[in-house]
Steps between C-alpha positions, in 0.01 A plus 500: 500500500811694403748561783573809706867581444694748712828631360753647745808708421584804293645642182479363148519141626174534689340658194592187301339278765185712502466469123553124535244462779238697309509227234384218729369652823142593574623764744844659517635709787841667507670582831769748404825612665489862615855574624659632179691826546646558152409702194164673471372300797786614722452865403132486590575325829751772589220756500190294581429238766379212286595139421700456181267532199729376221453124524130550568481694173667215310250254647198713412618504140561123501155429648328712237723402208528123524671436166734798494346647185326794664128520565426869549684833477465557874665166583790574266526856633562378856853404389560829317797698635518874461801670346605864492242618752480576871403134553774358279576137580171433674265226372141615460377200701718598795365854495144369474543271800668777701219742419229247582672424830508869588130538414374182671749493785540124447744324268284186472200713401720679246606170342139381489392823331781471243390140442146620431630756252677230296189281504590228751222308672611459865322165519723371221824699506637711785833663576587555866812650661688278745478785752246777537763739640852607399777252577876483457688181412797407719753218457764321706805348335616142549784462748443844647179504709559860605518628146200669347413645162204732462291554188401274214739659250802457730404141581455411133863592440633291789610139520507259790156593630391283791162645593267786410216664692271797462492788743289574689461134597140569607405608146168335421389339178154590371239262643393414145854381417511266799151368421601436139811306606310280743225438243735434206505172312853583388758756615775587253816668627719667239673507267699810579784621716501261793567743784380833362182387323377158614605515864438874522131409475500159669681604822223738605383311810134473401591398145733230632231370735243507221728284285557257788127477578391462140318192380666541160819360352796738516703515178831684469596600146877524490684760295638396164853589604696656785405863550795737535664503840181437698494124432838454336602132521158380614362173373136390540576350842646835606177677407289250695732524801465882501121471494509259794730730701217751477229255602368435148451135403434429133335173399624514139782677317472576129834554329608542140632180343870555445492815713628535854667187640282315750757464775450261788134535595547217749697732726195715570255223582256278319151571375560739211434411138701644212350555155750567222333640190549743215340819636726757331444727206710418191752765607548318831492834682151487649221257584239428234156543658329249270758228571496580870120479505508146360738386774324680786157379394619141539613575857161608633392244763 
């Protein structure tokens, strides 16, 4: 039987992992970060009490459009951004999710309804938010425990991040997300911004516990290169150490051959395997879903 793969994170990196997983998995579930406060998402959150819809929108498109060539006008239209109107700058998918949330009174139900509209079978492919209620991302800086940055956009522009958390701390993950994590044959974290995408989803308490309690192998897909100031100077060992500071233990790390330096993995403990492979597009600027699928498929227990 084909495996159940759960992808955790946010942004375009998670979309690449979803497209990869759909190539070899029998069932794919995405658990998506919901703390974004920028762009169209931030504007909607300023006026409506809802989790961030932007990364969820990306994942719905990736689930429905596995090869990136477009499968239906509605799927393509979710990414359409209006110009020169009262809703200028908004993505149609964000407005759809906001409207469905207002009508249903439940963000998870809104995402499920949007999934139905783009033709996803929930027994095969499901997108779930990491939290069912609005959250804010907060960060502490290394060497200054009393310091605090608030908001995903502000944190993404900072360096020297020691730890991130979502507020409110009691924010619950959807029960279906926790069940999927525990049931998974493989959990894939990343790629994507380490603190503001991957950990923004994984540090939700119930998500973190679901990862820890899972029977599946946990794979961390490292970024192709250092990302701006957020992980400036990080090697692979630095990424793994940051995950462990947040209570996330990966079994395997996948990193681009010739990409980020490995660093001294021995300093953060034994028991983690490193797979170096060509998983980049020819441009070297993003992960190639087909190449990533080949590597990830070999790592299913």
